[in-house]
N, C-alpha and C positions, 0 to 999 in steps of 0.2 A: 248478507245482510242487505235490506234494500234501503234506499235513503228514507223512505217513509217511516221505517222502523226506528230511526235515530231519535235520541232526545236532542235537545237544543244543546244541552252540555257536550254531546258526542260531536255535533257538528262542529261547534267551538274548537273542540280538541283537534279536529282533522282540518281545520281551516287556516286562515293566515297566522303565523306564530305571533307576530307582534300584538295583534288584537286577542289572540286567545291568552296570551301572558297577561294582558291588561284585564280582559274579562274575568278570567279564573281567579285573578289575584286579589282585586279590589275587595270581593264580599270576605276573603279570609283576611285581608288587613283589617275590615271593620270588625270581623269576629275576633281578631286578636286584639284589637283596639279596645273592645268591650272587655275580654278577658283581662287585659293589662289594666284597663281602668278600673276593674274589680279588684286586683293586685294591689293598686295604689290605694284604692278606699280601705281595703282590708287593713293595710299598713297604718292608715290614718286611724282607724277605729281601733286597731291593737296599740297603737302608741298612747292611747289616753289609759291604758293599764299600766305605763310605764315602761322603762328601760329593759327590765327582765322579761316582759312579754314580748318585746322586741326581738331581745336575744333568742327565746324561745323559739319564735318562728324561725329565726337565722338558723338556729342548731338543726330544726327539721327540715330545713330548705333542701339539702343535698337528698333527703330521703323521698319527698315528694318529686323531686327530679327523677328518682330511681322509678318510683311508679310511672310517672309520666313518660320515661324514657323506655322502658318496656313497651307499654302500650302503644305509644306513637310510634316507636320504631317498628313494631308488627305492622302497624297500621300502614306505614310508609311503604313497607315491602308489599304488602298486598295492593295497596292503591296504585303504586308503579306498575307491578304485574298486570292489574286490571286494564291501566292505560295501554300497555303493550299489546293487550288482546284485542284492544278497540283499533290501534294502529293497523293490527293484522286482520281486521274485519273478522274476529273470531268470537262472536257472541256466545256461543256455549262455553267456550274457554273462559271468557270473562265472568260468567254465572259461576262455575265450578271453583273459580280462583277466589271470588267473594264468599263462598262458603266456607272455603278452607280457612280463609283469613279469619273469620267469625269464630270458628271451631278452636283454631290455634290461640286465638288471644283469650279466650274464655279458660282454657287449660292453664295457659302462663299466669293469667291473673290469679287463680285460685292458688298455684304453688308458689308464687312470689309475693305474697301480702301477708296472710293469716300466720306464718311462722315467725313473723318478726314481732309479733306483739309482745310475747313475754320478756323481750331483752332490751327494751327501749330505755329504760333508765341507766344500766350498765353501759350501753353504747353512748349515751349523751356524756356520762362521767368520763368515760374513756377519752372523750374529744377534749377533755378539760372544762366542762362546765361545771360551775358551782352554785350552791345556793339555791334559791326558788326557781330560777332559769331551768333547771334540771328536770324538776317535777312538772313545771308547766309544759316543758316541751313533750314530756310522755304523755300528759293528757291531751295535748292536741294531736299527737301521732297516732295514739290508740285509735281515734275515731276514724282517721283517714285510711289506716291500714285496714281497719275492720270492715270499711266499705269499697276498698280499692276495686272490687270486681265490677261496680258501676262506672269507675273511671275508666276501667279497660273497656267495657262494652261501648261507651260514648265515644271514646278515642277511635275505636275500630270503625264504628258506624260512621263517623265524620270522615274517616280513611276512604270508605268505600264510595261515599259520595263524591269526593273530590277526585277519586280515581276514574268515574265516569263523567266528570265534568261539572257535576251539579254542586257548585260550590255555594250557590245561592241558599239552597235549604241548609247546608252545613252552617252557615251564617247565621240563619235564623235560629237555630237550635244554641249555637253558643252565645249569641246575643242575649237571647232570653235566660240562659242559664246565669250568665255574668249579670244582669238587671237584677235577677232573684237573689243572687248572693249578696249584692250591695244592699238590698231592702232587707235581707234577713240578718246581716251582720250586726247591726246596732242592737236589733230586738233580741237576739240570742246573748250578745255579749253584756248588754247593760240592762235592757228591760227584764229578761229573764234571769238575769245576775249569772250567767253561766260563765263569764270570764273567758279564758283563751279557749276552753273546749268549745264554747259557743261559736267561736270563728270557724273551727274545725266542722261543727255541726253544720254551719250555713254554707260551707264549701261542698259538703257531701251531699246535702239535700238538692242544691242545684246541679250536681252531676247526675244525680238520680233522675231529675227532671229531664236533663238533656238526653240521658240514655233511654228513657221512655219515646222521647220524641222520634229518635233513630228507630227504635223497636217498632212503633206504629207505621213508619213509613216504609219500611223494609219488609215488615213481616204481616202486617194489618192490611193497610191500603195496597201493599205491594206495586206502588206505582214508580218504583226506581227503575232505571234501564235495566241493571242486573236484575236477574231473578233469584232469590233465596229461597227455593223449595227443596225440601229434605229429599225428594224424588230425583232432583237434578244432581244432587251431589254423587260424584264419583271419584273415591280415593285415587290420588295421582301423585306419586312421589316426586315428579318432576315439578308439580306446582309446588308442594311443600319446600322443595329445595329451592325454587326461585323466590318464593316469600321469604324463607329464611335466609337466602343468599344476600338479599338487601335488608330485609328486617333486623336480622341479629347483628350485623355492623352497624345499621342506625340506631339502634338500642344501645350498642356499646358506646358509640359515639356519643349518644345523648347521656349515657351513663359517666363516660370518661369527663363530660362536662359537669356533671353532678360531684364526681370524684374531685375535679379541679377545684370546684367550690368547697369541697371539705378539706382539702389540703390548703386552700386560701383562708380558710375559717382557723385551721390550726395555726398558721403563720401570724394571723392576725390576732388571735387569742394571745400568743407568747409576745407579741409587740404591744397590743393595746387592751388586752382582756375582752371581757364580754361586752365592754362599752365599744370596742373596735367592732365586734361582730355586728352590733346594732347598727353602727354606721354604714357598715359594708352591705349588710341586709338591706336596710332603708335605701341605700344610694342604688344597689343594683336593682330595685324595682323600677327607678327612673331609667337606668341603662336598659331594662327590658322594654320600657315603653317606648324609648328612642329606637330600639332595633325591630319593634314588632312588624313594620311595613316590610321588612326584609323576610320574616317568617312568613308572612302571606305571599310574598313574591317567589319564596322557594317553594310553596307548594304548587304554584303556576309552574314554575320552572320542571319540576319532577314530572308532572302530569304532561305537559306539551313535548318535552324531550322524550319522554318514555313513548308517546304516541308516534313521535316522528322516528324513533329507534325501531318501532314495530313496523312502521310504513317503509322503513330503510330509506329515508330522506335525511341525509346529512345537512344539505343546505338548510331547511327549516331547523333542523336541530341547532345549528351554528347561530342562525338569526336570532332564535329564541334566547339562547344563552346570552348573546353579547348586548342584547336591547335590555335584557333583565339586569344585568351588571351595570351597564350604563345608567339607568334611571335609579337603580339601587344606591350609587354613589352620590348621585344628586340628592336623593332624599335625605340621606345621612348626613351629608354636608349641611344641609338645613336644619335637621335636628340637633347636631352638635352646636350649632352656632345659637339656636334657641336656648338649649339648657345651659350654655355657658353663661350666657347674658342674664338668664333670670335663675340662676342657681339660688341666689339667696331667697327669692320668693316661693321658689319650688321647697326649700328646706321648711319653710315655715309650716307647710301641711303636715309634716312630720313632727314638729317639735312646739306645738301648741300647749302641750300639758306641762306643767310645771317639773314633773318627773322627767321628761325628756328634753327639755329646753337647752341643758349643757351640752347636747350634742349638735348644736346648729353649727357652729364653726367649723367642725370636722366634716359633717354631712356637706356643706357648701364646698370646702376644698375637695371632697371625693368627686362630686358633680363636675367641678371644673377641670379636674386633672383626667378624668375620664372621657371629656369631650373629644380628646385626642383618639379615643378606641373606636368610634362610630364609623368614619368615612372608610376604614379597612375592613369591616366586617363583611360587605358584599363579596368581597374577593373569595374569601373562604366559605361562607354559607352558601351562596349560590353555586360555587364550584362543586360543594359536596351534594347539592340538589341534583345538579347535572349527572353526576356519577351514579346516583340513586336511579335516575331516569333511564340512563342506558346500562343498568344492570350491572353497575360495577361498585358494589356495596363496600369491598374491601378498600377500595381507593378513596371512597368517602370517609371511611373510618380513620385511615391512616391521616388525612387532610385534617380531620378534627383532632385526632390524638396530638400531631405535632404542634397544631394551634392552641390548644388547651393545656394539655398536661407538660409536653415538653418545653414551651416557649414561655406561655402566660405564667405558669407557675414558678418555673425557674428563673425566669428574669425578676419576678415579684420577689422571689425569695432572695436572689443575689442583690437586688436593690434595697429591699427592706431590711434583711437581717445581716448579709454578709457584709455589704457596704454602710450599714448602720443609718440609712436614710428613713427607718420607721415606715409608718402608715403611707407617708406620701411616696415613698419608694415602692410599696406594694401598688398603690393606684397607676403610679405611671409604668410599673413593670407589666401590669395586665396591658395596658393600651400599647406598650412598644412590643411585647411578644406577640400581638395579635397582628400589628402591622408588617413584621418581618415575616411572619408566617404567610401572609397574603401575598406579599410583592415577591418573596422568593420561591415559594412552593406552590401555593394552591392554584392561583389563577394562571400561570404557566403550565401547569399540569392538565388543567381543564381544556386549555387551548390545543395542547399536544393529543390528548383523548379524541378530540374532534377531527383533528387533522389525520390521525390513524384510522379512525373510522371511515373517513371519506376515501382514503386510499383502498380500504379493504372493499367498499361497496364498488369502487371503479374497477377493482381486479376481479370481482365477481359478476360484474355486468359483461354481457356478449358484445364484442366489438360490433361497431355498426358500419354498415356497407352502403356505400354511395349508391344513389339511383342510377 
């Protein structure tokens, strides 16, 4: 591949790692800021329907995470594989990998969405939901499960652009989708009087628009770095294994986060009922907002470390990882301070209606206790991104499982139910479990992986002879 056939994104991937992390991350930070702003706006509009509506969205939260986990996980697997091919200077391999990613994503999207629809109300009832929240959650879920194929394609298309370093257009699609969602929410919920189902339809239509944009760029104008032509598709089991080797653990890791929320919901219902779920769901939107810069940085880490891995450059790999962790910690310290100080003001955004006002003190308490959570997140999230970049998907999975299921849930259960500290114990447990995981396991393991990779490369290089 000659230099003049590279896109700007590819040049960035193969250039200075610090500049690459910054340049590839900021568009995704903006995109995720827009998406999280939508989530906050959605919560604000839904709050006007009362506590049952907030609880209904909270009950569906693990399931939308399930859809996103499968689509995004496969996208991450394909994106990392594309970046590694770029690092190897293998254009044809990058094209074929992108085609494999689209095909796998569409098949999985069909298989893991529609079959859930008939069983929604029994599932929500089994979680402990009662009253109007149960049927409202089912109404919300039917729409999004029914249109999940568009969510899959949007996430796969986004991942392909990220893999080739084109995070700017990925940003454009996601920002436009989020803005459309924010506009449609009040129209569908209130103007058209569709209630909670209206919020779901607004979300689905915005994702359809995003999917259409990615389809246009990849299959109509065909101005992406990777080429997606049917004639270029060559079935390759090695590519499938590479995509799934990172994609499945990434999906399972995201599903484990969904399952951890499911388990936390059960603990919270037992302690504080559906009102407790409403507090958790609302507060977790703010947590997502506070940690969204890390999600953008993580996409940059995976792409840059994957390219460095493909190019067999451990120095570049280490610089990218350490730079990302340092700026991630600084950003999260600032976010924690802001959210802690302005917790009461933030809470008013979700408790402006008479029906939700009684939740204000509990949501404020949640925001302040979970401020402890933010600074430790970079240690785990960015280490997982590193493992995905260097084709060690199982290590990324283990990191996430220990951080979410083993420590966050168990410590929250211990403090909240066993020791009897109630919801405050749950909030502190979430923060404490994540902190212990980051310091004791995830970050040291990432550093060790880089050291071992460096040693492997040195062993394989031929000895240099003096002139």
